[in-house]
C-alpha positions as CSV (number, residue, x, y, z in Angstrom):
1,M,-65.2,-89.4,39.2
2,F,-62.9,-86.5,38.3
3,I,-61.8,-86.3,34.9
4,K,-58.7,-83.9,34.5
5,Y,-59.3,-80.9,32.7
6,L,-57.3,-79.7,29.1
7,L,-57.7,-78.3,26.2
8,V,-58.0,-80.7,23.4
9,V,-56.5,-79.7,20.4
10,S,-54.6,-81.6,17.4
11,P,-51.3,-82.5,17.9
12,S,-50.1,-80.4,15.0
13,F,-51.8,-77.3,16.6
14,L,-49.3,-77.6,19.6
15,L,-46.3,-78.1,17.9
16,A,-46.4,-75.4,15.3
17,R,-46.7,-73.2,18.2
18,S,-43.8,-74.9,20.3
19,G,-41.6,-74.7,17.5
20,N,-41.5,-70.9,17.4
21,V,-40.6,-70.0,20.9
22,K,-37.3,-70.0,21.1
23,D,-37.9,-68.0,17.8
24,A,-39.4,-65.2,19.3
25,C,-37.9,-65.4,22.5
26,S,-34.8,-64.1,21.1
27,Q,-36.7,-61.6,18.6
28,I,-37.9,-60.6,21.6
29,Q,-34.4,-60.0,23.4
30,N,-32.9,-58.2,20.3
31,S,-35.9,-56.0,19.8
32,V,-36.7,-54.8,23.4
33,S,-34.9,-51.3,24.3
34,S,-32.5,-51.4,27.6
35,S,-35.1,-50.5,30.0
36,S,-36.4,-54.7,29.6
37,D,-34.7,-58.1,29.7
38,V,-35.6,-61.7,28.6
39,F,-34.5,-64.5,31.0
40,Y,-34.0,-68.2,30.5
41,P,-34.4,-70.9,32.6
42,G,-31.5,-70.9,35.6
43,S,-31.4,-67.1,36.0
44,D,-32.5,-65.5,39.1
45,G,-34.6,-63.6,36.6
46,Y,-36.6,-66.4,35.3
47,A,-37.3,-67.8,38.4
48,A,-38.9,-64.7,40.1
49,D,-40.6,-63.9,36.9
50,I,-42.4,-68.1,36.6
51,E,-43.3,-67.7,40.9
52,H,-46.7,-68.0,41.6
53,W,-48.1,-68.0,45.5
54,S,-49.4,-71.2,44.4
55,L,-47.7,-73.9,43.1
56,A,-50.6,-75.3,40.9
57,S,-50.3,-72.3,38.5
58,T,-46.4,-71.9,38.2
59,Q,-45.1,-73.7,34.6
60,N,-41.7,-73.7,33.5
61,S,-41.6,-71.2,30.5
62,T,-39.5,-71.6,27.6
63,C,-38.1,-67.6,28.5
64,T,-39.3,-64.5,30.7
65,V,-39.7,-61.0,29.4
66,E,-40.2,-57.8,31.8
67,P,-41.1,-54.7,29.8
68,G,-39.5,-51.8,31.3
69,S,-42.0,-49.5,29.2
70,T,-45.6,-49.4,27.7
71,E,-43.6,-49.2,24.5
72,D,-41.6,-52.4,25.0
73,V,-45.0,-53.8,26.0
74,S,-46.1,-53.0,22.3
75,T,-42.5,-54.6,20.4
76,V,-43.4,-58.3,22.8
77,M,-47.1,-58.0,21.2
78,R,-45.8,-57.3,18.1
79,I,-43.4,-60.3,18.0
80,I,-46.1,-62.5,19.7
81,G,-48.8,-61.8,16.9
82,E,-46.1,-62.6,14.4
83,T,-44.9,-65.5,15.6
84,R,-48.5,-66.9,16.9
85,V,-46.6,-68.6,19.7
86,P,-48.1,-69.4,23.5
87,F,-47.6,-66.4,26.3
88,A,-48.7,-65.6,30.1
89,I,-49.2,-62.1,31.4
90,K,-47.9,-61.9,35.6
91,S,-49.0,-59.3,37.4
92,G,-48.5,-60.3,40.6
93,G,-49.0,-63.8,40.6
94,H,-51.7,-64.2,43.6
95,G,-54.2,-65.9,40.8
96,T,-54.2,-70.1,41.5
97,N,-55.9,-71.5,38.0
98,P,-53.3,-73.5,36.3
99,G,-52.3,-71.3,32.9
100,F,-54.1,-68.4,33.7
101,A,-50.6,-66.2,34.4
102,S,-48.3,-69.0,34.1
103,T,-47.1,-71.0,30.2
104,Q,-44.4,-73.4,28.5
105,G,-44.4,-70.3,26.3
106,I,-43.3,-67.0,27.2
107,Q,-44.0,-65.4,30.2
108,I,-44.8,-61.7,30.2
109,A,-43.5,-60.4,34.3
110,M,-45.0,-56.9,34.9
111,S,-43.1,-56.2,37.6
112,R,-41.0,-53.8,35.9
113,L,-43.7,-51.2,35.5
114,N,-44.3,-50.6,38.7
115,S,-44.6,-46.9,39.7
116,V,-46.8,-45.4,41.5
117,V,-47.7,-41.2,40.6
118,L,-50.0,-38.9,42.3
119,K,-51.5,-37.0,39.6
120,D,-53.1,-34.4,41.4
121,S,-55.1,-34.5,44.6
122,N,-57.6,-36.8,42.9
123,T,-55.8,-39.5,40.6
124,V,-52.9,-41.5,40.6
125,A,-51.4,-43.7,38.1
126,V,-50.6,-47.0,39.2
127,G,-48.2,-49.4,37.3
128,A,-50.1,-52.9,36.4
129,G,-46.7,-54.7,38.1
130,C,-47.8,-53.1,40.9
131,F,-48.6,-54.6,44.3
132,W,-51.2,-53.2,46.4
133,D,-48.8,-52.7,49.0
134,D,-46.7,-50.7,46.7
135,A,-49.5,-48.3,45.9
136,Y,-50.8,-48.3,49.7
137,N,-46.9,-47.7,50.7
138,A,-46.7,-45.0,48.0
139,L,-49.5,-42.6,49.3
140,N,-49.3,-43.2,52.5
141,G,-48.3,-39.8,54.8
142,T,-50.0,-38.1,51.9
143,G,-53.8,-38.4,53.1
144,R,-55.4,-40.1,49.8
145,V,-56.4,-43.8,49.5
146,V,-56.8,-46.2,46.1
147,V,-59.5,-49.0,46.5
148,G,-57.6,-52.1,46.4
149,A,-56.7,-55.6,47.9
150,R,-57.2,-56.7,51.4
151,V,-54.6,-58.6,51.8
152,P,-50.4,-58.1,51.2
153,G,-48.8,-59.7,48.1
154,V,-51.5,-59.1,45.7
155,G,-50.9,-57.7,42.0
156,V,-53.1,-54.7,41.1
157,G,-53.9,-55.8,37.3
158,G,-55.3,-59.2,37.7
159,F,-57.3,-57.6,40.7
160,I,-58.6,-54.7,39.1
161,L,-59.5,-56.3,35.5
162,G,-61.6,-58.8,37.7
163,G,-63.7,-56.1,39.5
164,G,-61.7,-56.2,42.9
165,Y,-63.5,-56.0,46.1
166,A,-62.1,-53.8,48.8
167,Y,-62.0,-52.7,52.3
168,H,-63.5,-49.6,50.8
169,T,-65.8,-51.1,48.8
170,S,-68.9,-50.4,50.8
171,Q,-68.1,-46.5,50.6
172,Y,-66.9,-46.1,46.7
173,G,-67.4,-49.7,45.4
174,L,-65.5,-52.3,43.4
175,A,-61.7,-51.3,42.8
176,M,-63.0,-51.4,39.0
177,D,-65.7,-48.9,39.7
178,N,-62.4,-46.0,40.7
179,V,-60.8,-46.6,37.2
180,V,-60.7,-43.1,35.6
181,A,-58.6,-44.9,32.5
182,Y,-56.4,-47.6,31.1
183,D,-52.8,-47.6,29.3
184,I,-53.9,-50.2,27.1
185,V,-51.3,-52.2,24.1
186,L,-54.1,-53.7,21.5
187,P,-53.7,-57.1,20.0
188,N,-52.0,-55.6,17.3
189,A,-49.5,-53.7,19.4
190,T,-51.0,-50.2,19.4
191,I,-50.9,-48.2,22.6
192,A,-54.7,-46.5,23.4
193,T,-55.6,-45.0,26.3
194,I,-59.4,-46.4,26.9
195,T,-61.7,-43.8,28.8
196,P,-65.5,-44.1,28.9
197,A,-65.8,-42.3,25.6
198,D,-64.6,-45.3,24.1
199,A,-67.4,-47.7,25.4
200,D,-67.0,-51.5,24.2
201,L,-63.7,-51.7,25.5
202,W,-64.7,-49.4,28.7
203,F,-67.5,-52.0,28.9
204,A,-65.0,-55.3,28.2
205,L,-62.1,-54.0,30.9
206,R,-64.6,-53.9,33.7
207,G,-64.6,-57.4,34.9
208,A,-63.5,-59.1,31.9
209,G,-59.9,-57.4,31.2
210,A,-57.4,-59.8,31.7
211,A,-56.1,-62.1,28.9
212,N,-58.5,-61.1,26.7
213,F,-58.6,-57.4,24.7
214,G,-55.0,-56.4,25.6
215,I,-52.4,-55.8,28.2
216,V,-53.2,-53.2,30.1
217,T,-50.0,-51.4,31.5
218,T,-51.0,-48.8,33.4
219,F,-54.2,-48.0,35.5
220,H,-55.3,-44.1,36.3
221,L,-57.1,-44.5,40.3
222,I,-59.4,-42.3,41.9
223,T,-58.3,-41.5,45.2
224,H,-59.8,-41.3,48.4
225,P,-59.4,-39.5,51.8
226,Q,-57.5,-41.7,53.7
227,G,-56.7,-41.1,58.0
228,D,-55.7,-43.8,60.8
229,V,-57.9,-46.8,60.3
230,W,-58.7,-48.9,63.3
231,G,-58.7,-52.9,63.0
232,G,-56.9,-55.6,62.1
233,I,-57.1,-59.9,62.5
234,F,-58.1,-61.9,66.0
235,S,-58.2,-65.8,65.8
236,I,-60.5,-67.5,67.6
237,D,-60.8,-71.9,68.9
238,G,-63.4,-73.7,67.0
239,T,-65.1,-74.4,69.9
240,Q,-66.7,-70.6,69.2
241,F,-68.0,-70.8,66.1
242,D,-71.8,-70.5,66.8
243,A,-70.6,-67.3,68.4
244,L,-68.7,-66.4,65.7
245,T,-71.9,-67.3,63.2
246,A,-74.4,-65.6,65.4
247,A,-72.0,-62.4,65.0
248,S,-71.6,-63.0,61.7
249,E,-75.0,-63.0,60.6
250,R,-76.0,-59.7,62.8
251,F,-73.5,-58.0,61.2
252,S,-74.7,-58.8,58.0
253,A,-78.5,-58.5,58.4
254,N,-77.9,-55.3,60.5
255,N,-74.9,-53.2,59.7
256,T,-75.7,-49.7,58.3
257,D,-72.1,-48.1,58.4
258,P,-70.0,-48.4,55.3
259,K,-67.1,-47.6,57.0
260,A,-67.1,-50.6,58.8
261,C,-65.7,-54.0,56.8
262,V,-65.2,-57.4,58.0
263,I,-64.0,-60.8,56.6
264,T,-65.1,-63.7,58.4
265,G,-65.7,-67.5,58.2
266,Y,-63.9,-70.2,59.2
267,Q,-60.8,-72.3,58.8
268,Y,-59.4,-75.9,59.7
269,G,-55.7,-76.9,59.5
270,L,-53.4,-79.4,61.1
271,G,-56.4,-81.2,62.4
272,A,-57.9,-78.4,64.2
273,A,-60.8,-75.7,63.1
274,F,-59.7,-72.3,64.5
275,A,-61.1,-69.4,62.7
276,Y,-59.2,-65.2,61.9
277,I,-60.9,-62.3,61.7
278,V,-60.7,-59.2,60.3
279,L,-62.5,-55.9,61.6
280,F,-61.9,-52.9,59.6
281,Y,-63.1,-49.4,60.6
282,D,-62.3,-46.3,58.0
283,G,-61.8,-43.7,61.1
284,P,-59.1,-43.7,64.1
285,S,-62.2,-45.9,66.7
286,P,-65.2,-47.5,65.9
287,P,-68.7,-46.7,67.1
288,A,-69.0,-48.0,70.2
289,G,-71.5,-51.6,70.1
290,L,-70.3,-51.9,66.2
291,F,-68.4,-54.6,66.8
292,D,-68.8,-55.7,70.4
293,D,-70.4,-59.4,69.2
294,W,-67.1,-60.0,67.7
295,L,-64.8,-58.8,70.9
296,A,-67.1,-60.6,72.7
297,I,-65.4,-63.4,71.2
298,P,-63.0,-65.6,73.4
299,S,-59.8,-64.4,71.2
300,L,-56.5,-66.5,70.6
301,S,-54.8,-64.1,70.0
302,S,-55.7,-60.0,69.0
303,D,-53.9,-57.7,66.9
304,L,-56.8,-54.5,66.9
305,V,-55.4,-51.0,66.9
306,T,-55.3,-47.5,65.5
307,R,-52.8,-47.3,62.6
308,D,-51.9,-46.0,59.5
309,F,-54.1,-48.5,56.3
310,A,-50.8,-49.5,55.0
311,S,-49.6,-50.9,58.3
312,F,-52.9,-52.6,59.0
313,L,-52.9,-54.1,55.7
314,Q,-49.2,-55.6,56.3
315,S,-50.8,-56.8,59.5
316,L,-52.5,-59.5,57.9
317,E,-50.6,-62.1,56.5
318,L,-52.3,-64.9,58.0
319,L,-55.5,-64.1,55.8
320,T,-52.7,-65.8,53.1
321,P,-51.5,-69.0,54.2
322,I,-49.3,-71.0,52.1
323,E,-47.1,-73.8,53.0
324,P,-44.0,-74.1,50.5
325,G,-44.5,-76.4,47.6
326,A,-48.2,-76.3,48.4
327,S,-50.8,-76.0,45.9
328,A,-53.7,-73.7,46.3
329,Y,-57.4,-73.4,45.1
330,F,-60.1,-70.8,45.1
331,G,-64.1,-71.4,44.4
332,S,-66.4,-69.2,44.9
333,V,-70.6,-68.8,45.2
334,N,-71.7,-65.1,45.4
335,V,-75.0,-64.9,47.5
336,F,-77.5,-62.2,48.5
337,D,-77.2,-61.9,52.3
338,Y,-75.7,-64.8,55.1
339,P,-79.1,-65.7,57.0
340,M,-78.1,-68.5,60.0
341,E,-79.4,-71.5,57.7
342,L,-76.6,-70.7,55.2
343,L,-73.7,-70.0,58.0
344,K,-74.4,-72.5,60.1
345,Y,-74.4,-75.0,56.6
346,M,-70.8,-73.5,55.8
347,Q,-69.6,-73.5,59.2
348,E,-70.9,-77.4,59.7
349,L,-69.1,-78.0,56.1
350,D,-66.0,-76.3,57.8
351,L,-65.7,-78.9,60.0
352,E,-66.9,-81.7,58.0
353,I,-64.3,-80.8,55.0
354,G,-61.4,-80.3,57.1
355,A,-61.6,-84.0,59.1
356,K,-62.5,-85.7,55.9
357,M,-59.5,-84.1,54.2
358,T,-56.8,-83.8,56.9
359,A,-56.9,-87.6,56.9
360,L,-55.4,-87.7,53.4
361,D,-53.2,-85.0,53.5
362,P,-51.8,-83.8,56.9
363,H,-51.0,-80.1,55.6
364,F,-54.6,-79.3,54.1
365,Y,-55.7,-76.0,54.7
366,L,-59.4,-75.1,54.4
367,S,-61.0,-71.3,54.2
368,I,-64.6,-70.7,54.1
369,Y,-64.4,-67.0,53.8
370,V,-68.2,-64.5,54.4
371,E,-67.5,-61.1,53.1
372,P,-70.5,-59.1,54.1
373,F,-71.0,-55.7,52.2
374,S,-73.5,-52.5,51.9
375,P,-76.1,-54.1,50.1
376,S,-75.7,-50.2,48.1
377,Y,-72.1,-50.5,46.9
378,F,-73.3,-50.8,43.5
379,E,-75.3,-47.8,43.7
380,D,-72.6,-46.1,46.1
381,A,-69.8,-46.6,43.9
382,A,-67.4,-43.5,42.4
383,I,-67.9,-44.3,39.3
384,I,-71.1,-45.9,37.8
385,S,-71.4,-47.2,34.3
386,P,-71.9,-50.2,32.4
387,A,-69.7,-53.3,33.0
388,A,-68.4,-56.8,31.9
389,Y,-68.9,-58.4,35.3
390,P,-71.5,-58.9,37.2
391,P,-74.5,-59.7,34.4
392,S,-76.6,-57.2,36.6
393,R,-76.0,-54.8,38.9
394,D,-79.6,-54.3,40.6
395,R,-78.3,-56.2,43.6
396,A,-75.3,-56.2,45.6
397,L,-73.6,-59.5,45.1
398,L,-71.6,-60.9,48.4
399,P,-68.6,-63.3,47.5
400,S,-68.3,-66.3,49.4
401,I,-65.1,-68.3,49.2
402,A,-64.0,-71.9,49.4
403,Y,-59.8,-72.6,49.5
404,Y,-57.7,-75.3,49.8
405,G,-53.9,-75.8,50.2
406,F,-52.4,-79.0,49.6
407,K,-49.2,-80.6,49.7
408,N,-49.7,-83.9,48.1
409,A,-50.3,-83.5,44.3
410,S,-51.0,-87.2,43.6
411,L,-54.9,-85.6,45.7
412,T,-55.1,-82.8,43.2
413,N,-58.4,-84.3,41.3
414,V,-59.8,-85.7,45.0
415,M,-59.2,-81.7,45.7
416,L,-60.4,-80.4,42.9
417,E,-63.5,-82.5,43.1
418,S,-64.3,-81.5,46.7
419,L,-64.0,-78.0,46.2
420,Q,-66.3,-77.9,43.6
421,N,-68.7,-80.1,45.7
422,T,-67.9,-77.6,48.6
423,I,-68.9,-74.3,46.1
424,Q,-71.9,-76.3,44.4
425,G,-73.1,-77.1,48.0
426,I,-73.4,-73.1,49.3
427,R,-74.6,-72.2,46.5
428,N,-77.9,-75.0,46.2
429,K,-78.0,-74.1,50.5
430,A,-78.4,-70.5,49.3
431,I,-81.1,-71.1,46.3
432,E,-82.8,-73.3,48.9
433,L,-83.2,-70.6,51.1
434,G,-84.9,-68.3,48.4
435,Q,-82.4,-66.6,47.4
436,D,-82.2,-66.7,43.0
437,V,-78.1,-67.1,42.6
438,A,-78.4,-69.9,40.1
439,Q,-77.0,-67.4,37.1
440,V,-76.0,-63.9,39.3
441,G,-72.8,-64.4,38.3
442,E,-69.3,-65.7,39.5
443,Y,-66.9,-63.5,40.3
444,A,-63.7,-64.3,38.2
445,N,-60.7,-63.4,40.8
446,Y,-61.8,-66.3,43.1
447,A,-63.9,-68.7,40.5
448,L,-61.8,-72.0,40.0
449,F,-60.9,-72.5,36.6
450,T,-63.7,-74.8,35.8
451,T,-65.8,-72.4,35.9
452,P,-68.1,-71.4,32.5
453,S,-67.2,-67.9,31.2
454,V,-71.1,-67.5,30.7
455,D,-71.4,-68.1,34.4
456,I,-69.3,-64.8,34.7
457,Y,-71.2,-62.9,32.4
458,G,-74.5,-63.9,32.0
459,P,-75.4,-64.2,27.9
460,D,-75.8,-61.3,27.2
461,N,-72.7,-59.7,28.8
462,L,-71.0,-62.4,27.3
463,K,-72.6,-62.0,23.5
464,R,-71.2,-58.6,23.5
465,L,-67.9,-59.3,25.0
466,Q,-67.9,-61.5,22.0
467,E,-68.3,-58.8,19.4
468,I,-66.2,-56.4,21.2
469,Q,-63.3,-59.4,20.7
470,E,-63.9,-59.9,17.2
471,A,-63.1,-55.8,16.5
472,V,-60.3,-55.5,18.9
473,D,-58.6,-59.3,18.2
474,P,-59.5,-60.3,14.4
475,E,-56.1,-62.3,14.5
476,R,-57.3,-64.0,17.9
477,I,-53.7,-63.2,19.6
478,F,-55.4,-63.7,22.6
479,D,-56.5,-67.0,22.0
480,L,-52.7,-67.7,22.8
481,T,-52.9,-67.6,26.2
482,G,-55.0,-68.1,29.4
483,G,-57.9,-67.2,31.6
484,F,-61.7,-67.5,31.2
485,K,-62.0,-67.3,27.7
486,I,-64.7,-65.3,25.8
487,R,-64.6,-67.6,22.5
488,D,-66.3,-70.6,22.3
489,D,-63.4,-72.1,20.3
490,V,-59.2,-71.1,20.2
491,N,-57.7,-70.2,17.0
492,G,-60.7,-71.8,15.1
493,V,-59.8,-75.2,16.7
494,E,-63.3,-76.1,18.8
495,V,-62.6,-76.4,22.2
496,Q,-63.5,-79.5,23.5
497,R,-64.5,-79.1,27.5
498,V,-63.9,-82.5,29.3
499,G,-65.2,-82.8,33.5
500,L,-67.6,-83.3,35.7
501,S,-70.1,-82.2,33.5
502,A,-70.6,-80.8,29.5
503,G,-69.1,-77.3,29.3
504,Y,-66.7,-77.7,32.0
505,G,-63.1,-77.2,31.7
506,Y,-59.5,-76.1,30.6
507,Q,-59.6,-72.8,28.8
508,I,-56.0,-72.5,28.1
509,P,-53.7,-73.1,25.4
510,L,-51.4,-75.9,25.9
511,V,-47.9,-75.9,24.4
512,V,-45.0,-79.0,23.6
513,P,-42.3,-78.0,25.6
514,V,-38.7,-77.2,23.7
């Protein structure tokens, strides 16, 4: 039986937090500069600040604050440290995990830190409140691009801090492998710039930087040459799944062109199986034969053309479907490759789970994504440096996703149990086929909230992260926000993780409404 997840702490611990939240909101309002604002329930600013892509990750905070400068982020951080109230940091709000970027305390919305400044021909400073759409549009026409998100509407902050898989990953590595410096407000409210010379924090921010070591306000990114690209999205009926599976297997096994990228997989919605496939080539036209297996599949719709990169990204709205008022969750498993047997298993899962869950909720939507990349993308990264994720960079990892969307909130536990079983089933099948992926590390940006932090970073990296956090945040300010937490307890209160098995559960501080 699936049990609701929660962080179990004493009521007095919770009440001590909640009683100070309104006072902390007032202090922030009276202390920040005119470039910032504090909003309360009922205002348009408040509504925008607490909004998330998925209803599952939305909470009603006591107030929201939109810092307009790094200095004001420091002020907010200082007041939170003094009052010790729960808080959350929202960049784009595209994550689906409850409580990771939302709170009943103080919601920090980074939306005003949205500048994109091309420093020179090779680097750009991007505010943590930007969407990747903003960054791509700002660079459009300059002949440069940054390594970032693959769909519209994704925020810069959480994406980079978790790693960041991109259309350019096979050429330049993950998004975090293209960061040259981070501007950050540390837990003690100190403003700092972190570079490779700051070995510990540099390591920590590369994959474990979300909600553990400070608030990053600006990312200084490497830019790369960018001309027109070829690609887009096309759709097929579920009756073509066998051809899709064969094309996916051949591309994953045989492609050697790092400029080529695909997002493929299997969808189910409105009672029918189908698939959206993205083809991308970093050039005005792909080499002859590169995508022939895909193009031979009869399509329902197709939008494969040559265009600039920013326009290409905007054409992919279909990849992020969600109904108003729907909840959505991601689950993730990393694999080494996509043999035919594994893809067939994923294909059959889509049909089986889609039919079963649609019978419970006609609004159910399922995607099982397949994401092949070059096996050498870690070696080809723009910056090769120690990182918290993954536990080892000796072999490329391919992040496979299961996405559940639904509207019937009473089915949440049923859906989450099914999602966990789906992910575990894919993992078990990969292991059965000889892939030793039990402890390779899960990708935090896709991982379900039930994933223990050790399963993301590995025991050795987690131990180092704990030591770094103890040095950077001895007052444990970042125990007051959610996410994949590094420590085993929160503010001295032992975390009781309850759920399907030992070691699982919400890793977020809760607050009693005021």
